[in-house]
N, CA, C and O of each residue as an XYZ file, in Angstrom:
340
protein
N     -31.038     38.026    -26.983
C     -29.990     37.106    -26.606
C     -30.403     35.646    -27.287
O     -31.541     35.178    -27.238
N     -29.362     35.069    -27.877
C     -29.666     33.779    -28.621
C     -29.944     32.703    -27.564
O     -29.589     32.821    -26.391
N     -30.614     31.628    -28.067
C     -30.993     30.501    -27.206
C     -29.741     29.649    -27.056
O     -29.250     29.092    -28.038
N     -29.198     29.536    -25.788
C     -28.013     28.726    -25.535
C     -28.214     27.246    -25.383
O     -27.285     26.451    -25.521
N     -29.451     26.889    -25.096
C     -29.770     25.412    -24.864
C     -29.635     24.685    -26.109
O     -29.170     23.546    -26.062
N     -30.003     25.226    -27.294
C     -29.939     24.428    -28.551
C     -28.491     24.282    -28.935
O     -28.138     23.237    -29.482
N     -27.581     25.289    -28.684
C     -26.212     25.123    -29.055
C     -25.555     24.196    -28.125
O     -24.758     23.365    -28.560
N     -25.842     24.284    -26.832
C     -25.324     23.348    -25.862
C     -25.778     22.000    -26.060
O     -24.987     21.084    -25.833
N     -27.015     21.738    -26.477
C     -27.488     20.452    -26.778
C     -26.723     19.879    -28.035
O     -26.319     18.716    -28.047
N     -26.560     20.656    -28.981
C     -25.842     20.244    -30.225
C     -24.388     19.879    -29.832
O     -23.908     18.836    -30.276
N     -23.736     20.608    -29.101
C     -22.332     20.279    -28.734
C     -22.200     19.041    -27.958
O     -21.272     18.249    -28.124
N     -23.223     18.878    -27.040
C     -23.218     17.678    -26.219
C     -23.366     16.384    -27.074
O     -22.719     15.361    -26.851
N     -24.300     16.528    -28.099
C     -24.547     15.418    -29.000
C     -23.368     15.084    -29.690
O     -23.090     13.896    -29.853
N     -22.578     16.054    -30.153
C     -21.345     15.722    -30.983
C     -20.210     15.101    -30.089
O     -19.446     14.227    -30.497
N     -20.179     15.643    -28.828
C     -19.173     15.018    -27.908
C     -19.474     13.583    -27.557
O     -18.573     12.748    -27.476
N     -20.695     13.310    -27.357
C     -21.123     11.962    -26.970
C     -20.798     11.023    -28.051
O     -20.258      9.954    -27.766
N     -21.094     11.343    -29.336
C     -20.879     10.443    -30.415
C     -19.300     10.266    -30.621
O     -18.832      9.200    -31.020
N     -18.576     11.292    -30.348
C     -17.099     11.176    -30.497
C     -16.580     10.191    -29.459
O     -15.748      9.351    -29.804
N     -17.014     10.246    -28.237
C     -16.472      9.502    -27.090
C     -17.203      8.102    -27.027
O     -16.821      7.267    -26.207
N     -18.176      7.857    -27.825
C     -18.981      6.530    -27.795
C     -19.358      6.219    -26.308
O     -18.970      5.188    -25.758
N     -20.040      7.045    -25.759
C     -20.395      6.888    -24.332
C     -21.460      5.753    -24.247
O     -22.428      5.652    -25.000
N     -21.149      4.929    -23.244
C     -22.043      3.724    -22.959
C     -22.465      3.792    -21.531
O     -21.606      3.779    -20.650
N     -23.753      3.864    -21.243
C     -24.267      3.953    -19.945
C     -24.059      2.666    -19.062
O     -24.066      2.725    -17.833
N     -23.877      1.513    -19.759
C     -23.821      0.258    -19.100
C     -22.335     -0.076    -18.661
O     -22.082     -0.973    -17.856
N     -21.423      0.683    -19.229
C     -19.958      0.394    -18.980
C     -19.485      1.222    -17.770
O     -19.682      2.436    -17.729
N     -18.882      0.575    -16.823
C     -18.390      1.208    -15.616
C     -16.855      1.192    -15.639
O     -16.282      0.137    -15.908
N     -16.202      2.243    -15.387
C     -14.771      2.287    -15.383
C     -14.386      3.069    -14.089
O     -15.124      3.912    -13.580
N     -13.111      2.698    -13.580
C     -12.594      3.417    -12.422
C     -12.315      4.821    -12.580
O     -12.524      5.600    -11.649
N     -11.831      5.224    -13.755
C     -11.498      6.621    -13.990
C     -10.299      7.126    -13.363
O      -9.490      6.348    -12.858
N     -10.131      8.373    -13.361
C      -8.905      9.036    -12.789
C      -8.836      8.851    -11.308
O      -7.740      8.642    -10.787
N      -9.992      8.918    -10.549
C      -9.930      8.788     -9.104
C      -9.491      7.343     -8.760
O      -8.766      7.155     -7.783
N      -9.911      6.319     -9.536
C      -9.472      4.947     -9.152
C      -7.969      4.832     -9.426
O      -7.264      4.143     -8.689
N      -7.466      5.498    -10.477
C      -6.010      5.382    -10.716
C      -5.303      6.111     -9.681
O      -4.245      5.619     -9.288
N      -5.701      7.188     -9.178
C      -5.042      7.964     -8.090
C      -4.964      7.221     -6.798
O      -3.950      7.220     -6.099
N      -6.143      6.546     -6.484
C      -6.242      5.724     -5.154
C      -5.206      4.558     -5.370
O      -4.391      4.313     -4.480
N      -5.227      3.840     -6.537
C      -4.396      2.730     -6.702
C      -2.893      3.158     -6.612
O      -2.084      2.456     -6.006
N      -2.563      4.244     -7.185
C      -1.178      4.798     -7.177
C      -0.714      5.082     -5.705
O       0.385      4.725     -5.281
N      -1.599      5.718     -5.008
C      -1.307      6.048     -3.562
C      -1.123      4.774     -2.753
O      -0.252      4.689     -1.887
N      -1.948      3.799     -3.046
C      -1.825      2.548     -2.267
C      -0.482      1.823     -2.610
O       0.142      1.234     -1.727
N      -0.038      1.876     -3.932
C       1.183      1.246     -4.327
C       2.345      1.909     -3.712
O       3.282      1.238     -3.280
N       2.327      3.318     -3.645
C       3.454      4.081     -2.993
C       3.455      3.743     -1.473
O       4.530      3.605     -0.890
N       2.327      3.614     -0.856
C       2.254      3.241      0.586
C       2.823      1.930      0.822
O       3.566      1.771      1.791
N       2.544      0.944      0.013
C       3.118     -0.463      0.180
C       4.538     -0.479     -0.048
O       5.244     -1.147      0.708
N       5.074      0.213     -1.052
C       6.461      0.369     -1.356
C       7.156      0.981     -0.152
O       8.228      0.509      0.226
N       6.606      1.988      0.453
C       7.220      2.664      1.648
C       7.249      1.719      2.880
O       8.222      1.706      3.634
N       6.212      0.963      3.061
C       6.120      0.008      4.131
C       7.088     -1.109      4.000
O       7.639     -1.549      5.009
N       7.332     -1.602      2.808
C       8.213     -2.650      2.494
C       9.692     -2.163      2.754
O      10.509     -2.899      3.308
N       9.984     -0.943      2.346
C      11.279     -0.346      2.527
C      11.618     -0.150      4.069
O      12.744     -0.344      4.527
N      10.577      0.236      4.782
C      10.712      0.416      6.190
C      10.880     -0.852      6.912
O      11.627     -0.921      7.888
N      10.180     -1.909      6.449
C      10.260     -3.219      7.093
C      11.774     -3.775      6.773
O      12.400     -4.389      7.636
N      12.236     -3.554      5.660
C      13.569     -4.039      5.233
C      14.675     -3.317      6.232
O      15.577     -3.946      6.784
N      14.481     -2.052      6.358
C      15.389     -1.337      7.277
C      15.325     -1.829      8.745
O      16.353     -1.916      9.417
N      14.097     -2.152      9.234
C      13.963     -2.500     10.591
C      14.476     -3.983     10.748
O      15.108     -4.294     11.758
N      14.217     -4.867      9.789
C      14.673     -6.225      9.845
C      16.131     -6.297      9.801
O      16.678     -7.204     10.429
N      16.851     -5.434      9.120
C      18.271     -5.349      9.025
C      18.879     -5.069     10.358
O      20.014     -5.490     10.579
N      18.195     -4.362     11.314
C      18.732     -3.964     12.592
C      18.607     -5.136     13.656
O      19.162     -5.068     14.752
N      17.856     -6.187     13.262
C      17.633     -7.280     14.250
C      18.749     -8.182     14.218
O      19.170     -8.615     13.144
N      19.306     -8.526     15.429
C      20.329     -9.556     15.578
C      19.671    -10.907     15.953
O      19.029    -11.005     16.999
N      19.833    -11.991     15.066
C      19.070    -13.155     15.380
C      19.919    -14.168     16.128
O      19.444    -15.265     16.424
N      21.183    -13.824     16.445
C      21.985    -14.795     17.238
C      21.518    -14.939     18.708
O      21.334    -13.953     19.421
N      21.337    -16.209     19.127
C      20.979    -16.391     20.472
C      22.127    -16.313     21.429
O      23.270    -16.624     21.096
N      21.807    -15.900     22.599
C      22.845    -15.751     23.694
C      23.103    -17.200     24.176
O      22.209    -18.045     24.125
N      24.324    -17.463     24.639
C      24.610    -18.821     25.053
C      23.792    -19.088     26.454
O      23.644    -18.216     27.310
N      23.331    -20.300     26.547
C      22.494    -20.634     27.760
C      23.402    -20.823     28.978
O      24.526    -21.318     28.899
N      22.887    -20.433     30.003
C      23.602    -20.652     31.380
C      22.814    -21.641     32.101
O      21.639    -21.837     31.794
N      23.431    -22.320     33.107
C      22.659    -23.226     33.956
C      21.526    -22.680     34.695
O      20.544    -23.393     34.897
N      21.577    -21.439     35.131
C      20.485    -20.859     35.904
C      19.187    -20.583     35.069
O      18.064    -20.814     35.515
N      19.414    -20.103     33.902
C      18.292    -19.832     33.035
C      17.412    -21.131     32.725
O      16.186    -21.162     32.835
N      18.198    -22.171     32.331
C      17.419    -23.374     31.942
C      16.740    -24.076     33.173
O      15.706    -24.730     33.039
N      17.368    -23.907     34.371
C      16.721    -24.572     35.470
C      15.489    -23.697     36.027
O      14.486    -24.200     36.535
N      15.678    -22.485     35.882
C      14.610    -21.568     36.340
C      13.324    -21.607     35.463
O      12.202    -21.656     35.967
N      13.544    -21.584     34.147
C      12.444    -21.648     33.266
C      11.941    -23.092     32.968
O      10.777    -23.311     32.631
N      12.764    -23.943     33.093
C      12.269    -25.378     32.882
C      12.128    -25.724     31.470
O      11.581    -26.784     31.163
N      12.603    -24.870     30.531
C      12.470    -25.165     29.041
C      13.819    -24.780     28.394
O      14.530    -23.891     28.864
N      14.128    -25.474     27.319
C      15.319    -25.077     26.543
C      15.074    -23.967     25.592
O      13.915    -23.652     25.323
N      16.079    -23.359     25.069
C      15.866    -22.305     24.066
C      15.513    -20.983     24.696
O      14.645    -20.270     24.194
N      16.199    -20.627     25.834
C      15.888    -19.430     26.528
C      16.516    -18.192     25.899
O      16.469    -17.125     26.511
N      17.112    -18.284     24.686
C      17.840    -17.064     24.097
C      16.757    -16.082     23.685
O      15.610    -16.456     23.440
N      17.142    -14.833     23.616
C      16.236    -13.715     23.186
C      16.908    -13.025     22.049
O      18.135    -12.932     22.006
N      16.094    -12.521     21.091
C      16.673    -11.749     19.999
C      16.880    -10.344     20.538
O      16.028     -9.785     21.229
N      18.033     -9.796     20.203
C      18.518     -8.423     20.656
C      18.719     -7.557     19.362
O      19.205     -8.076     18.357
N      18.342     -6.226     19.388
C      18.592     -5.460     18.267
C      20.044     -5.169     18.228
O      20.643     -5.013     19.292
N      20.696     -5.077     17.030
C      22.095     -4.837     16.920
C      22.383     -3.273     17.145
O      21.514     -2.424     16.948
N      23.603     -2.991     17.550
C      23.938     -1.626     17.793
C      24.143     -0.937     16.423
O      24.930     -1.423     15.610
N      23.460      0.162     16.166
C      23.700      0.849     14.922
C      22.843      1.758     14.520
O      23.029      2.357     13.461
């Protein structure tokens, strides 16, 4: 049986010179790209969901009545109500 370590060593040497491998250089690689892409899709989904939920909120205040302002002792007793829909 032929010696496989010599041919494997020769193939590795040729591949290393073609790729110009540098031990001091650190790159994120494929895993870093996948993690970044998943995070980007998650942020996009969260922004889309937030837009949908903010569209349902009705920011108009209810008119104040005399009983609410005297009971709370403060002005601006209106509350935000979600719109029907």
